[in-house]
C-alpha positions in Angstrom: 0.0 0.0 0.0 1.2 3.5 -0.9 1.2 4.9 2.7 2.9 1.9 4.1 5.7 2.2 1.6 6.3 5.7 2.9 6.5 4.9 6.6 9.1 7.6 7.2 6.7 10.2 6.0 3.6 9.1 7.8 2.1 6.8 10.4 -1.2 4.9 10.0 -3.3 4.3 13.0 -5.9 1.6 12.5 -9.2 2.3 14.2 -11.2 -0.4 16.0 -14.3 0.0 13.9 -14.1 -1.5 10.4 -16.4 1.3 9.1 -14.0 4.2 10.1 -11.1 5.4 8.0 -7.7 4.9 9.6 -6.0 7.9 11.1 -2.9 9.2 9.4 -0.2 11.3 11.0 2.3 13.0 8.6 5.9 13.8 9.6 7.5 17.0 8.4 10.7 16.6 6.3 12.1 15.3 3.1 10.4 11.9 3.2 7.0 13.6 3.2 8.1 15.9 0.4 9.1 12.9 -1.7 5.8 11.2 -0.9 3.8 14.2 -1.9 5.7 14.5 -5.2 4.6 10.9 -6.0 1.1 11.3 -4.6 -0.1 14.4 -6.4 0.1 12.9 -10.0 -1.8 9.9 -8.6 -4.6 12.1 -7.3 -4.7 14.1 -10.5 -4.9 10.9 -12.6 -7.7 9.5 -10.4 -9.7 12.7 -10.7 -9.4 12.7 -14.5 -10.4 9.0 -14.6 -13.5 9.4 -12.5 -14.1 13.1 -11.8 -16.9 14.5 -9.7 -19.9 15.6 -11.7 -18.8 19.2 -11.8 -15.6 18.3 -13.5 -16.9 15.5 -15.8 -15.9 17.6 -18.8 -12.2 16.8 -18.1 -12.5 13.0 -18.3 -9.4 11.2 -19.7 -11.0 11.1 -23.2 -10.9 14.9 -23.5 -8.8 16.1 -26.5 -6.6 18.2 -24.2 -6.4 15.5 -21.4 -2.6 15.4 -21.5 -2.2 19.2 -21.4 -4.8 19.4 -18.6 -2.9 16.8 -16.6 0.3 18.7 -17.2 -1.3 21.9 -16.1 -2.6 20.3 -12.9 0.5 18.5 -11.8 3.6 20.4 -13.1 5.1 23.3 -11.3 6.1 25.0 -14.5 3.9 27.3 -16.5 0.5 25.9 -17.8 0.5 24.7 -21.4 -0.9 27.5 -23.7 -3.5 25.1 -25.1 -5.4 25.4 -21.8 -6.4 29.0 -22.9 -8.5 27.4 -25.6 -10.8 26.0 -23.0 -14.0 27.9 -22.0 -13.2 30.3 -19.2 -15.1 28.2 -16.5 -13.0 25.1 -17.5 -9.8 27.1 -17.2 -10.9 28.1 -13.7 -11.5 24.4 -12.9 -8.0 23.5 -14.1 -6.4 26.3 -12.1 -8.4 25.4 -9.0 -7.2 21.8 -9.1 -3.7 23.0 -9.8 -3.8 25.2 -6.6 -5.5 22.4 -4.6 -2.8 19.8 -5.5 0.1 22.2 -5.1 -0.8 22.6 -1.4 
């Protein structure tokens, strides 16, 4: 499991109840930074594969899917092709970019 592989970045506390999510404690430092670098593209890919209804337009089959993914996950400047999207879609991309950048 992803979190167990990154045991220097976080600790997982299993709850007694099988219906509760486990508690996760994150430890500051370079192991956490490395984990986050790996985790953010995973989250972005998951969102694009099965987005919430409001973002259903950006499903993986979108003609600009690769550019959208790049805009969401990379720290460099957004691809210029994103500007061809309707303004509300551009806002969605930038909001996800901000969310995932922390």
